[in-house]
mmCIF file as Biopython writes it, N, C-alpha, C and O atoms, coordinates in Angstrom:
data_model
#
loop_
_atom_site.group_PDB
_atom_site.id
_atom_site.type_symbol
_atom_site.label_atom_id
_atom_site.label_alt_id
_atom_site.label_comp_id
_atom_site.label_asym_id
_atom_site.label_entity_id
_atom_site.label_seq_id
_atom_site.pdbx_PDB_ins_code
_atom_site.Cartn_x
_atom_site.Cartn_y
_atom_site.Cartn_z
_atom_site.occupancy
_atom_site.B_iso_or_equiv
_atom_site.auth_seq_id
_atom_site.auth_asym_id
_atom_site.pdbx_PDB_model_num
ATOM 1   N N  . UNK A ? 1  ? -64.954 48.964 56.633 1.0 0.0 1  A 1 
ATOM 2   C CA . UNK A ? 1  ? -64.303 47.826 57.239 1.0 0.0 1  A 1 
ATOM 3   C C  . UNK A ? 1  ? -63.620 48.289 58.522 1.0 0.0 1  A 1 
ATOM 4   O O  . UNK A ? 1  ? -62.885 49.276 58.532 1.0 0.0 1  A 1 
ATOM 5   N N  . UNK A ? 2  ? -63.867 47.588 59.558 1.0 0.0 2  A 1 
ATOM 6   C CA . UNK A ? 2  ? -63.383 47.990 60.865 1.0 0.0 2  A 1 
ATOM 7   C C  . UNK A ? 2  ? -61.864 48.097 60.937 1.0 0.0 2  A 1 
ATOM 8   O O  . UNK A ? 2  ? -61.332 49.184 61.163 1.0 0.0 2  A 1 
ATOM 9   N N  . UNK A ? 3  ? -61.175 47.005 60.751 1.0 0.0 3  A 1 
ATOM 10  C CA . UNK A ? 3  ? -59.735 47.017 60.942 1.0 0.0 3  A 1 
ATOM 11  C C  . UNK A ? 3  ? -58.943 46.752 59.690 1.0 0.0 3  A 1 
ATOM 12  O O  . UNK A ? 3  ? -57.726 46.581 59.754 1.0 0.0 3  A 1 
ATOM 13  N N  . UNK A ? 4  ? -59.590 46.714 58.577 1.0 0.0 4  A 1 
ATOM 14  C CA . UNK A ? 4  ? -58.877 46.494 57.331 1.0 0.0 4  A 1 
ATOM 15  C C  . UNK A ? 4  ? -58.985 45.067 56.822 1.0 0.0 4  A 1 
ATOM 16  O O  . UNK A ? 4  ? -59.704 44.250 57.397 1.0 0.0 4  A 1 
ATOM 17  N N  . UNK A ? 5  ? -58.270 44.766 55.745 1.0 0.0 5  A 1 
ATOM 18  C CA . UNK A ? 5  ? -58.380 43.478 55.058 1.0 0.0 5  A 1 
ATOM 19  C C  . UNK A ? 5  ? -58.101 42.260 55.935 1.0 0.0 5  A 1 
ATOM 20  O O  . UNK A ? 5  ? -58.738 41.221 55.765 1.0 0.0 5  A 1 
ATOM 21  N N  . UNK A ? 6  ? -57.165 42.371 56.862 1.0 0.0 6  A 1 
ATOM 22  C CA . UNK A ? 6  ? -56.850 41.210 57.699 1.0 0.0 6  A 1 
ATOM 23  C C  . UNK A ? 6  ? -58.032 40.824 58.574 1.0 0.0 6  A 1 
ATOM 24  O O  . UNK A ? 6  ? -58.268 39.638 58.805 1.0 0.0 6  A 1 
ATOM 25  N N  . UNK A ? 7  ? -58.786 41.819 59.068 1.0 0.0 7  A 1 
ATOM 26  C CA . UNK A ? 7  ? -59.964 41.519 59.875 1.0 0.0 7  A 1 
ATOM 27  C C  . UNK A ? 7  ? -61.035 40.824 59.053 1.0 0.0 7  A 1 
ATOM 28  O O  . UNK A ? 7  ? -61.674 39.889 59.536 1.0 0.0 7  A 1 
ATOM 29  N N  . UNK A ? 8  ? -61.238 41.261 57.830 1.0 0.0 8  A 1 
ATOM 30  C CA . UNK A ? 8  ? -62.232 40.641 56.955 1.0 0.0 8  A 1 
ATOM 31  C C  . UNK A ? 8  ? -61.855 39.181 56.707 1.0 0.0 8  A 1 
ATOM 32  O O  . UNK A ? 8  ? -62.695 38.286 56.800 1.0 0.0 8  A 1 
ATOM 33  N N  . UNK A ? 9  ? -60.598 38.961 56.395 1.0 0.0 9  A 1 
ATOM 34  C CA . UNK A ? 9  ? -60.129 37.599 56.129 1.0 0.0 9  A 1 
ATOM 35  C C  . UNK A ? 9  ? -60.281 36.731 57.381 1.0 0.0 9  A 1 
ATOM 36  O O  . UNK A ? 9  ? -60.704 35.579 57.277 1.0 0.0 9  A 1 
ATOM 37  N N  . UNK A ? 10 ? -59.953 37.248 58.534 1.0 0.0 10 A 1 
ATOM 38  C CA . UNK A ? 10 ? -60.084 36.487 59.779 1.0 0.0 10 A 1 
ATOM 39  C C  . UNK A ? 10 ? -61.546 36.126 60.037 1.0 0.0 10 A 1 
ATOM 40  O O  . UNK A ? 10 ? -61.842 35.007 60.457 1.0 0.0 10 A 1 
ATOM 41  N N  . UNK A ? 11 ? -62.449 37.052 59.792 1.0 0.0 11 A 1 
ATOM 42  C CA . UNK A ? 11 ? -63.874 36.777 59.986 1.0 0.0 11 A 1 
ATOM 43  C C  . UNK A ? 11 ? -64.383 35.721 59.013 1.0 0.0 11 A 1 
ATOM 44  O O  . UNK A ? 11 ? -65.174 34.856 59.390 1.0 0.0 11 A 1 
ATOM 45  N N  . UNK A ? 12 ? -63.936 35.788 57.773 1.0 0.0 12 A 1 
ATOM 46  C CA . UNK A ? 12 ? -64.342 34.770 56.797 1.0 0.0 12 A 1 
ATOM 47  C C  . UNK A ? 12 ? -63.825 33.395 57.202 1.0 0.0 12 A 1 
ATOM 48  O O  . UNK A ? 12 ? -64.537 32.398 57.071 1.0 0.0 12 A 1 
ATOM 49  N N  . UNK A ? 13 ? -62.584 33.338 57.694 1.0 0.0 13 A 1 
ATOM 50  C CA . UNK A ? 13 ? -61.997 32.055 58.095 1.0 0.0 13 A 1 
ATOM 51  C C  . UNK A ? 13 ? -62.720 31.455 59.293 1.0 0.0 13 A 1 
ATOM 52  O O  . UNK A ? 13 ? -62.713 30.236 59.468 1.0 0.0 13 A 1 
ATOM 53  N N  . UNK A ? 14 ? -63.345 32.292 60.123 1.0 0.0 14 A 1 
ATOM 54  C CA . UNK A ? 14 ? -64.122 31.775 61.252 1.0 0.0 14 A 1 
ATOM 55  C C  . UNK A ? 14 ? -65.349 31.008 60.761 1.0 0.0 14 A 1 
ATOM 56  O O  . UNK A ? 14 ? -65.744 29.997 61.341 1.0 0.0 14 A 1 
ATOM 57  N N  . UNK A ? 15 ? -65.933 31.508 59.690 1.0 0.0 15 A 1 
ATOM 58  C CA . UNK A ? 15 ? -67.180 30.931 59.196 1.0 0.0 15 A 1 
ATOM 59  C C  . UNK A ? 15 ? -66.946 29.866 58.125 1.0 0.0 15 A 1 
ATOM 60  O O  . UNK A ? 15 ? -67.708 28.903 58.029 1.0 0.0 15 A 1 
ATOM 61  N N  . UNK A ? 16 ? -65.903 30.034 57.326 1.0 0.0 16 A 1 
ATOM 62  C CA . UNK A ? 16 ? -65.615 29.127 56.212 1.0 0.0 16 A 1 
ATOM 63  C C  . UNK A ? 16 ? -64.193 28.593 56.350 1.0 0.0 16 A 1 
ATOM 64  O O  . UNK A ? 16 ? -63.413 29.088 57.163 1.0 0.0 16 A 1 
ATOM 65  N N  . UNK A ? 17 ? -63.869 27.602 55.568 1.0 0.0 17 A 1 
ATOM 66  C CA . UNK A ? 17 ? -62.493 27.107 55.578 1.0 0.0 17 A 1 
ATOM 67  C C  . UNK A ? 17 ? -61.582 28.146 54.929 1.0 0.0 17 A 1 
ATOM 68  O O  . UNK A ? 17 ? -62.061 29.071 54.273 1.0 0.0 17 A 1 
ATOM 69  N N  . UNK A ? 18 ? -60.279 27.996 55.108 1.0 0.0 18 A 1 
ATOM 70  C CA . UNK A ? 18 ? -59.338 28.934 54.513 1.0 0.0 18 A 1 
ATOM 71  C C  . UNK A ? 18 ? -59.455 28.940 52.994 1.0 0.0 18 A 1 
ATOM 72  O O  . UNK A ? 18 ? -59.390 29.998 52.367 1.0 0.0 18 A 1 
ATOM 73  N N  . UNK A ? 19 ? -59.626 27.765 52.404 1.0 0.0 19 A 1 
ATOM 74  C CA . UNK A ? 19 ? -59.755 27.663 50.948 1.0 0.0 19 A 1 
ATOM 75  C C  . UNK A ? 19 ? -61.018 28.380 50.477 1.0 0.0 19 A 1 
ATOM 76  O O  . UNK A ? 19 ? -60.972 29.136 49.506 1.0 0.0 19 A 1 
ATOM 77  N N  . UNK A ? 20 ? -62.136 28.154 51.148 1.0 0.0 20 A 1 
ATOM 78  C CA . UNK A ? 20 ? -63.389 28.809 50.759 1.0 0.0 20 A 1 
ATOM 79  C C  . UNK A ? 20 ? -63.280 30.329 50.922 1.0 0.0 20 A 1 
ATOM 80  O O  . UNK A ? 20 ? -63.768 31.081 50.078 1.0 0.0 20 A 1 
ATOM 81  N N  . UNK A ? 21 ? -62.651 30.772 51.987 1.0 0.0 21 A 1 
ATOM 82  C CA . UNK A ? 21 ? -62.497 32.210 52.219 1.0 0.0 21 A 1 
ATOM 83  C C  . UNK A ? 21 ? -61.672 32.841 51.103 1.0 0.0 21 A 1 
ATOM 84  O O  . UNK A ? 21 ? -62.034 33.900 50.592 1.0 0.0 21 A 1 
ATOM 85  N N  . UNK A ? 22 ? -60.572 32.207 50.721 1.0 0.0 22 A 1 
ATOM 86  C CA . UNK A ? 22 ? -59.741 32.730 49.637 1.0 0.0 22 A 1 
ATOM 87  C C  . UNK A ? 22 ? -60.512 32.770 48.327 1.0 0.0 22 A 1 
ATOM 88  O O  . UNK A ? 22 ? -60.414 33.739 47.574 1.0 0.0 22 A 1 
ATOM 89  N N  . UNK A ? 23 ? -61.276 31.721 48.053 1.0 0.0 23 A 1 
ATOM 90  C CA . UNK A ? 23 ? -62.067 31.691 46.814 1.0 0.0 23 A 1 
ATOM 91  C C  . UNK A ? 23 ? -63.078 32.821 46.777 1.0 0.0 23 A 1 
ATOM 92  O O  . UNK A ? 23 ? -63.277 33.444 45.734 1.0 0.0 23 A 1 
ATOM 93  N N  . UNK A ? 24 ? -63.719 33.092 47.907 1.0 0.0 24 A 1 
ATOM 94  C CA . UNK A ? 24 ? -64.697 34.178 47.949 1.0 0.0 24 A 1 
ATOM 95  C C  . UNK A ? 24 ? -64.018 35.529 47.735 1.0 0.0 24 A 1 
ATOM 96  O O  . UNK A ? 24 ? -64.563 36.400 47.057 1.0 0.0 24 A 1 
ATOM 97  N N  . UNK A ? 25 ? -62.847 35.699 48.306 1.0 0.0 25 A 1 
ATOM 98  C CA . UNK A ? 25 ? -62.113 36.952 48.123 1.0 0.0 25 A 1 
ATOM 99  C C  . UNK A ? 25 ? -61.691 37.112 46.668 1.0 0.0 25 A 1 
ATOM 100 O O  . UNK A ? 25 ? -61.823 38.194 46.097 1.0 0.0 25 A 1 
ATOM 101 N N  . UNK A ? 26 ? -61.181 36.033 46.064 1.0 0.0 26 A 1 
ATOM 102 C CA . UNK A ? 26 ? -60.778 36.096 44.648 1.0 0.0 26 A 1 
ATOM 103 C C  . UNK A ? 26 ? -61.979 36.378 43.751 1.0 0.0 26 A 1 
ATOM 104 O O  . UNK A ? 26 ? -61.891 37.183 42.824 1.0 0.0 26 A 1 
ATOM 105 N N  . UNK A ? 27 ? -63.099 35.715 44.027 1.0 0.0 27 A 1 
ATOM 106 C CA . UNK A ? 27 ? -64.301 35.922 43.206 1.0 0.0 27 A 1 
ATOM 107 C C  . UNK A ? 27 ? -64.805 37.356 43.337 1.0 0.0 27 A 1 
ATOM 108 O O  . UNK A ? 27 ? -65.171 37.976 42.338 1.0 0.0 27 A 1 
ATOM 109 N N  . UNK A ? 28 ? -64.828 37.884 44.551 1.0 0.0 28 A 1 
ATOM 110 C CA . UNK A ? 28 ? -65.277 39.259 44.763 1.0 0.0 28 A 1 
ATOM 111 C C  . UNK A ? 28 ? -64.359 40.248 44.055 1.0 0.0 28 A 1 
ATOM 112 O O  . UNK A ? 28 ? -64.821 41.222 43.461 1.0 0.0 28 A 1 
ATOM 113 N N  . UNK A ? 29 ? -63.064 39.990 44.123 1.0 0.0 29 A 1 
ATOM 114 C CA . UNK A ? 29 ? -62.098 40.866 43.460 1.0 0.0 29 A 1 
ATOM 115 C C  . UNK A ? 29 ? -62.285 40.830 41.948 1.0 0.0 29 A 1 
ATOM 116 O O  . UNK A ? 29 ? -62.250 41.868 41.286 1.0 0.0 29 A 1 
ATOM 117 N N  . UNK A ? 30 ? -62.484 39.629 41.405 1.0 0.0 30 A 1 
ATOM 118 C CA . UNK A ? 30 ? -62.684 39.493 39.958 1.0 0.0 30 A 1 
ATOM 119 C C  . UNK A ? 30 ? -63.962 40.197 39.521 1.0 0.0 30 A 1 
ATOM 120 O O  . UNK A ? 30 ? -63.970 40.888 38.502 1.0 0.0 30 A 1 
ATOM 121 N N  . UNK A ? 31 ? -65.042 40.031 40.280 1.0 0.0 31 A 1 
ATOM 122 C CA . UNK A ? 31 ? -66.299 40.698 39.932 1.0 0.0 31 A 1 
ATOM 123 C C  . UNK A ? 31 ? -66.146 42.212 39.979 1.0 0.0 31 A 1 
ATOM 124 O O  . UNK A ? 31 ? -66.630 42.918 39.094 1.0 0.0 31 A 1 
ATOM 125 N N  . UNK A ? 32 ? -65.474 42.709 41.013 1.0 0.0 32 A 1 
ATOM 126 C CA . UNK A ? 32 ? -65.261 44.152 41.108 1.0 0.0 32 A 1 
ATOM 127 C C  . UNK A ? 32 ? -64.481 44.646 39.890 1.0 0.0 32 A 1 
ATOM 128 O O  . UNK A ? 32 ? -64.834 45.662 39.292 1.0 0.0 32 A 1 
ATOM 129 N N  . UNK A ? 33 ? -63.418 43.919 39.524 1.0 0.0 33 A 1 
ATOM 130 C CA . UNK A ? 33 ? -62.580 44.341 38.394 1.0 0.0 33 A 1 
ATOM 131 C C  . UNK A ? 33 ? -63.364 44.338 37.089 1.0 0.0 33 A 1 
ATOM 132 O O  . UNK A ? 33 ? -63.254 45.275 36.297 1.0 0.0 33 A 1 
ATOM 133 N N  . UNK A ? 34 ? -64.151 43.296 36.859 1.0 0.0 34 A 1 
ATOM 134 C CA . UNK A ? 34 ? -64.945 43.235 35.627 1.0 0.0 34 A 1 
ATOM 135 C C  . UNK A ? 34 ? -65.976 44.360 35.606 1.0 0.0 34 A 1 
ATOM 136 O O  . UNK A ? 34 ? -66.170 45.005 34.576 1.0 0.0 34 A 1 
ATOM 137 N N  . UNK A ? 35 ? -66.635 44.598 36.735 1.0 0.0 35 A 1 
ATOM 138 C CA . UNK A ? 35 ? -67.615 45.674 36.796 1.0 0.0 35 A 1 
ATOM 139 C C  . UNK A ? 35 ? -66.984 47.029 36.533 1.0 0.0 35 A 1 
ATOM 140 O O  . UNK A ? 35 ? -67.528 47.836 35.779 1.0 0.0 35 A 1 
ATOM 141 N N  . UNK A ? 36 ? -65.856 47.277 37.143 1.0 0.0 36 A 1 
ATOM 142 C CA . UNK A ? 36 ? -65.154 48.546 36.947 1.0 0.0 36 A 1 
ATOM 143 C C  . UNK A ? 36 ? -64.717 48.712 35.497 1.0 0.0 36 A 1 
ATOM 144 O O  . UNK A ? 36 ? -64.900 49.773 34.901 1.0 0.0 36 A 1 
ATOM 145 N N  . UNK A ? 37 ? -64.139 47.658 34.938 1.0 0.0 37 A 1 
ATOM 146 C CA . UNK A ? 37 ? -63.678 47.737 33.551 1.0 0.0 37 A 1 
ATOM 147 C C  . UNK A ? 37 ? -64.838 47.831 32.563 1.0 0.0 37 A 1 
ATOM 148 O O  . UNK A ? 37 ? -64.715 48.478 31.524 1.0 0.0 37 A 1 
ATOM 149 N N  . UNK A ? 38 ? -65.962 47.191 32.879 1.0 0.0 38 A 1 
ATOM 150 C CA . UNK A ? 38 ? -67.128 47.265 31.994 1.0 0.0 38 A 1 
ATOM 151 C C  . UNK A ? 38 ? -67.681 48.694 31.938 1.0 0.0 38 A 1 
ATOM 152 O O  . UNK A ? 38 ? -68.199 49.123 30.907 1.0 0.0 38 A 1 
ATOM 153 N N  . UNK A ? 39 ? -67.568 49.425 33.055 1.0 0.0 39 A 1 
ATOM 154 C CA . UNK A ? 39 ? -68.030 50.814 33.063 1.0 0.0 39 A 1 
ATOM 155 C C  . UNK A ? 39 ? -67.075 51.732 32.302 1.0 0.0 39 A 1 
ATOM 156 O O  . UNK A ? 39 ? -67.485 52.795 31.837 1.0 0.0 39 A 1 
ATOM 157 N N  . UNK A ? 40 ? -65.828 51.342 32.171 1.0 0.0 40 A 1 
ATOM 158 C CA . UNK A ? 40 ? -64.824 52.195 31.541 1.0 0.0 40 A 1 
ATOM 159 C C  . UNK A ? 40 ? -64.520 51.843 30.082 1.0 0.0 40 A 1 
ATOM 160 O O  . UNK A ? 40 ? -64.057 52.685 29.312 1.0 0.0 40 A 1 
ATOM 161 N N  . UNK A ? 41 ? -64.786 50.592 29.718 1.0 0.0 41 A 1 
ATOM 162 C CA . UNK A ? 41 ? -64.373 50.130 28.387 1.0 0.0 41 A 1 
ATOM 163 C C  . UNK A ? 41 ? -65.526 49.410 27.685 1.0 0.0 41 A 1 
ATOM 164 O O  . UNK A ? 41 ? -66.060 48.427 28.200 1.0 0.0 41 A 1 
ATOM 165 N N  . UNK A ? 42 ? -65.893 49.897 26.536 1.0 0.0 42 A 1 
ATOM 166 C CA . UNK A ? 42 ? -67.014 49.329 25.789 1.0 0.0 42 A 1 
ATOM 167 C C  . UNK A ? 42 ? -66.777 47.850 25.443 1.0 0.0 42 A 1 
ATOM 168 O O  . UNK A ? 42 ? -67.707 47.047 25.499 1.0 0.0 42 A 1 
ATOM 169 N N  . UNK A ? 43 ? -65.543 47.492 25.089 1.0 0.0 43 A 1 
ATOM 170 C CA . UNK A ? 43 ? -65.248 46.102 24.729 1.0 0.0 43 A 1 
ATOM 171 C C  . UNK A ? 43 ? -65.536 45.162 25.907 1.0 0.0 43 A 1 
ATOM 172 O O  . UNK A ? 43 ? -66.124 44.098 25.719 1.0 0.0 43 A 1 
ATOM 173 N N  . UNK A ? 44 ? -65.127 45.548 27.107 1.0 0.0 44 A 1 
ATOM 174 C CA . UNK A ? 44 ? -65.368 44.708 28.286 1.0 0.0 44 A 1 
ATOM 175 C C  . UNK A ? 44 ? -66.857 44.627 28.563 1.0 0.0 44 A 1 
ATOM 176 O O  . UNK A ? 44 ? -67.371 43.558 28.890 1.0 0.0 44 A 1 
ATOM 177 N N  . UNK A ? 45 ? -67.552 45.743 28.437 1.0 0.0 45 A 1 
ATOM 178 C CA . UNK A ? 45 ? -69.005 45.758 28.646 1.0 0.0 45 A 1 
ATOM 179 C C  . UNK A ? 45 ? -69.704 44.826 27.654 1.0 0.0 45 A 1 
ATOM 180 O O  . UNK A ? 45 ? -70.597 44.069 28.036 1.0 0.0 45 A 1 
ATOM 181 N N  . UNK A ? 46 ? -69.302 44.879 26.396 1.0 0.0 46 A 1 
ATOM 182 C CA . UNK A ? 46 ? -69.916 44.033 25.374 1.0 0.0 46 A 1 
ATOM 183 C C  . UNK A ? 46 ? -69.596 42.560 25.602 1.0 0.0 46 A 1 
ATOM 184 O O  . UNK A ? 46 ? -70.456 41.698 25.418 1.0 0.0 46 A 1 
ATOM 185 N N  . UNK A ? 47 ? -68.363 42.273 26.000 1.0 0.0 47 A 1 
ATOM 186 C CA . UNK A ? 47 ? -67.966 40.890 26.279 1.0 0.0 47 A 1 
ATOM 187 C C  . UNK A ? 47 ? -68.750 40.343 27.466 1.0 0.0 47 A 1 
ATOM 188 O O  . UNK A ? 47 ? -69.206 39.200 27.437 1.0 0.0 47 A 1 
ATOM 189 N N  . UNK A ? 48 ? -68.909 41.157 28.516 1.0 0.0 48 A 1 
ATOM 190 C CA . UNK A ? 48 ? -69.697 40.739 29.673 1.0 0.0 48 A 1 
ATOM 191 C C  . UNK A ? 48 ? -71.154 40.511 29.274 1.0 0.0 48 A 1 
ATOM 192 O O  . UNK A ? 48 ? -71.770 39.537 29.707 1.0 0.0 48 A 1 
ATOM 193 N N  . UNK A ? 49 ? -71.702 41.395 28.456 1.0 0.0 49 A 1 
ATOM 194 C CA . UNK A ? 49 ? -73.089 41.246 27.996 1.0 0.0 49 A 1 
ATOM 195 C C  . UNK A ? 49 ? -73.261 39.962 27.191 1.0 0.0 49 A 1 
ATOM 196 O O  . UNK A ? 49 ? -74.256 39.256 27.357 1.0 0.0 49 A 1 
ATOM 197 N N  . UNK A ? 50 ? -72.305 39.658 26.326 1.0 0.0 50 A 1 
ATOM 198 C CA . UNK A ? 50 ? -72.367 38.416 25.541 1.0 0.0 50 A 1 
ATOM 199 C C  . UNK A ? 50 ? -72.342 37.195 26.458 1.0 0.0 50 A 1 
ATOM 200 O O  . UNK A ? 50 ? -73.089 36.239 26.251 1.0 0.0 50 A 1 
ATOM 201 N N  . UNK A ? 51 ? -71.485 37.236 27.463 1.0 0.0 51 A 1 
ATOM 202 C CA . UNK A ? 51 ? -71.397 36.115 28.401 1.0 0.0 51 A 1 
ATOM 203 C C  . UNK A ? 51 ? -72.710 35.960 29.176 1.0 0.0 51 A 1 
ATOM 204 O O  . UNK A ? 51 ? -73.204 34.846 29.355 1.0 0.0 51 A 1 
ATOM 205 N N  . UNK A ? 52 ? -73.259 37.064 29.626 1.0 0.0 52 A 1 
ATOM 206 C CA . UNK A ? 52 ? -74.515 37.025 30.388 1.0 0.0 52 A 1 
ATOM 207 C C  . UNK A ? 52 ? -75.638 36.434 29.538 1.0 0.0 52 A 1 
ATOM 208 O O  . UNK A ? 52 ? -76.402 35.592 30.011 1.0 0.0 52 A 1 
ATOM 209 N N  . UNK A ? 53 ? -75.736 36.871 28.298 1.0 0.0 53 A 1 
ATOM 210 C CA . UNK A ? 53 ? -76.787 36.328 27.415 1.0 0.0 53 A 1 
ATOM 211 C C  . UNK A ? 53 ? -76.586 34.846 27.129 1.0 0.0 53 A 1 
ATOM 212 O O  . UNK A ? 53 ? -77.561 34.111 26.967 1.0 0.0 53 A 1 
ATOM 213 N N  . UNK A ? 54 ? -75.356 34.405 27.066 1.0 0.0 54 A 1 
ATOM 214 C CA . UNK A ? 54 ? -75.071 33.007 26.741 1.0 0.0 54 A 1 
ATOM 215 C C  . UNK A ? 54 ? -75.106 32.045 27.905 1.0 0.0 54 A 1 
ATOM 216 O O  . UNK A ? 54 ? -75.058 30.833 27.699 1.0 0.0 54 A 1 
ATOM 217 N N  . UNK A ? 55 ? -75.190 32.555 29.134 1.0 0.0 55 A 1 
ATOM 218 C CA . UNK A ? 55 ? -75.127 31.688 30.314 1.0 0.0 55 A 1 
ATOM 219 C C  . UNK A ? 55 ? -76.182 32.069 31.352 1.0 0.0 55 A 1 
ATOM 220 O O  . UNK A ? 55 ? -75.886 32.152 32.543 1.0 0.0 55 A 1 
ATOM 221 N N  . UNK A ? 56 ? -77.403 32.298 30.897 1.0 0.0 56 A 1 
ATOM 222 C CA . UNK A ? 56 ? -78.486 32.699 31.793 1.0 0.0 56 A 1 
ATOM 223 C C  . UNK A ? 56 ? -78.690 31.690 32.915 1.0 0.0 56 A 1 
ATOM 224 O O  . UNK A ? 56 ? -78.660 30.481 32.686 1.0 0.0 56 A 1 
ATOM 225 N N  . UNK A ? 57 ? -78.897 32.192 34.131 1.0 0.0 57 A 1 
ATOM 226 C CA . UNK A ? 57 ? -79.241 31.340 35.263 1.0 0.0 57 A 1 
ATOM 227 C C  . UNK A ? 57 ? -78.066 30.823 36.071 1.0 0.0 57 A 1 
ATOM 228 O O  . UNK A ? 57 ? -78.266 30.347 37.189 1.0 0.0 57 A 1 
ATOM 229 N N  . UNK A ? 58 ? -76.867 30.895 35.560 1.0 0.0 58 A 1 
ATOM 230 C CA . UNK A ? 58 ? -75.698 30.427 36.305 1.0 0.0 58 A 1 
ATOM 231 C C  . UNK A ? 58 ? -75.402 31.408 37.437 1.0 0.0 58 A 1 
ATOM 232 O O  . UNK A ? 58 ? -75.546 32.616 37.247 1.0 0.0 58 A 1 
ATOM 233 N N  . UNK A ? 59 ? -74.993 30.919 38.612 1.0 0.0 59 A 1 
ATOM 234 C CA . UNK A ? 59 ? -74.716 31.828 39.734 1.0 0.0 59 A 1 
ATOM 235 C C  . UNK A ? 59 ? -73.706 32.931 39.394 1.0 0.0 59 A 1 
ATOM 236 O O  . UNK A ? 59 ? -73.906 34.087 39.767 1.0 0.0 59 A 1 
ATOM 237 N N  . UNK A ? 60 ? -72.643 32.588 38.702 1.0 0.0 60 A 1 
ATOM 238 C CA . UNK A ? 60 ? -71.643 33.602 38.347 1.0 0.0 60 A 1 
ATOM 239 C C  . UNK A ? 60 ? -72.240 34.631 37.395 1.0 0.0 60 A 1 
ATOM 240 O O  . UNK A ? 60 ? -71.901 35.812 37.468 1.0 0.0 60 A 1 
ATOM 241 N N  . UNK A ? 61 ? -73.115 34.197 36.515 1.0 0.0 61 A 1 
ATOM 242 C CA . UNK A ? 61 ? -73.755 35.109 35.575 1.0 0.0 61 A 1 
ATOM 243 C C  . UNK A ? 61 ? -74.684 36.074 36.308 1.0 0.0 61 A 1 
ATOM 244 O O  . UNK A ? 61 ? -74.753 37.256 35.969 1.0 0.0 61 A 1 
ATOM 245 N N  . UNK A ? 62 ? -75.389 35.571 37.300 1.0 0.0 62 A 1 
ATOM 246 C CA . UNK A ? 62 ? -76.266 36.438 38.089 1.0 0.0 62 A 1 
ATOM 247 C C  . UNK A ? 62 ? -75.447 37.527 38.784 1.0 0.0 62 A 1 
ATOM 248 O O  . UNK A ? 62 ? -75.831 38.697 38.778 1.0 0.0 62 A 1 
ATOM 249 N N  . UNK A ? 63 ? -74.337 37.146 39.373 1.0 0.0 63 A 1 
ATOM 250 C CA . UNK A ? 63 ? -73.479 38.119 40.050 1.0 0.0 63 A 1 
ATOM 251 C C  . UNK A ? 63 ? -72.919 39.119 39.056 1.0 0.0 63 A 1 
ATOM 252 O O  . UNK A ? 63 ? -72.886 40.317 39.336 1.0 0.0 63 A 1 
ATOM 253 N N  . UNK A ? 64 ? -72.482 38.649 37.911 1.0 0.0 64 A 1 
ATOM 254 C CA . UNK A ? 64 ? -71.930 39.513 36.875 1.0 0.0 64 A 1 
ATOM 255 C C  . UNK A ? 64 ? -72.986 40.501 36.381 1.0 0.0 64 A 1 
ATOM 256 O O  . UNK A ? 64 ? -72.682 41.668 36.133 1.0 0.0 64 A 1 
ATOM 257 N N  . UNK A ? 65 ? -74.211 40.037 36.240 1.0 0.0 65 A 1 
ATOM 258 C CA . UNK A ? 65 ? -75.306 40.894 35.801 1.0 0.0 65 A 1 
ATOM 259 C C  . UNK A ? 65 ? -75.560 42.016 36.809 1.0 0.0 65 A 1 
ATOM 260 O O  . UNK A ? 65 ? -75.762 43.169 36.429 1.0 0.0 65 A 1 
ATOM 261 N N  . UNK A ? 66 ? -75.549 41.669 38.081 1.0 0.0 66 A 1 
ATOM 262 C CA . UNK A ? 66 ? -75.786 42.668 39.124 1.0 0.0 66 A 1 
ATOM 263 C C  . UNK A ? 66 ? -74.659 43.688 39.167 1.0 0.0 66 A 1 
ATOM 264 O O  . UNK A ? 66 ? -74.915 44.890 39.242 1.0 0.0 66 A 1 
ATOM 265 N N  . UNK A ? 67 ? -73.436 43.230 39.120 1.0 0.0 67 A 1 
ATOM 266 C CA . UNK A ? 67 ? -72.293 44.136 39.282 1.0 0.0 67 A 1 
ATOM 267 C C  . UNK A ? 67 ? -72.104 45.055 38.066 1.0 0.0 67 A 1 
ATOM 268 O O  . UNK A ? 67 ? -71.616 46.176 38.206 1.0 0.0 67 A 1 
ATOM 269 N N  . UNK A ? 68 ? -72.487 44.585 36.884 1.0 0.0 68 A 1 
ATOM 270 C CA . UNK A ? 68 ? -72.325 45.400 35.676 1.0 0.0 68 A 1 
ATOM 271 C C  . UNK A ? 68 ? -73.597 46.161 35.330 1.0 0.0 68 A 1 
ATOM 272 O O  . UNK A ? 68 ? -73.543 47.132 34.575 1.0 0.0 68 A 1 
ATOM 273 N N  . UNK A ? 69 ? -74.729 45.746 35.861 1.0 0.0 69 A 1 
ATOM 274 C CA . UNK A ? 69 ? -76.001 46.383 35.520 1.0 0.0 69 A 1 
ATOM 275 C C  . UNK A ? 69 ? -76.547 45.919 34.173 1.0 0.0 69 A 1 
ATOM 276 O O  . UNK A ? 69 ? -77.478 46.520 33.636 1.0 0.0 69 A 1 
ATOM 277 N N  . UNK A ? 70 ? -75.970 44.854 33.629 1.0 0.0 70 A 1 
ATOM 278 C CA . UNK A ? 70 ? -76.394 44.309 32.327 1.0 0.0 70 A 1 
ATOM 279 C C  . UNK A ? 70 ? -77.398 43.197 32.579 1.0 0.0 70 A 1 
ATOM 280 O O  . UNK A ? 70 ? -77.154 42.304 33.390 1.0 0.0 70 A 1 
ATOM 281 N N  . UNK A ? 71 ? -78.509 43.252 31.893 1.0 0.0 71 A 1 
ATOM 282 C CA . UNK A ? 71 ? -79.550 42.206 32.049 1.0 0.0 71 A 1 
ATOM 283 C C  . UNK A ? 71 ? -79.498 41.215 30.933 1.0 0.0 71 A 1 
ATOM 284 O O  . UNK A ? 71 ? -80.293 40.276 30.903 1.0 0.0 71 A 1 
#
């Protein structure tokens, strides 16, 4: 990242509304946290796998599958 978090947020706000930019940042942060925790904790990995199997095709499920490596 060139100038840090403020630059990223400013660039997102140029392309999207402030609300959309915040939602994308929150979603990215949540996905990162779930992916990190799934790699460290079996319970989180199993819970994510159960969710992925139960919600095939949903956009959030696709992202969760990619970030955790669970199919």
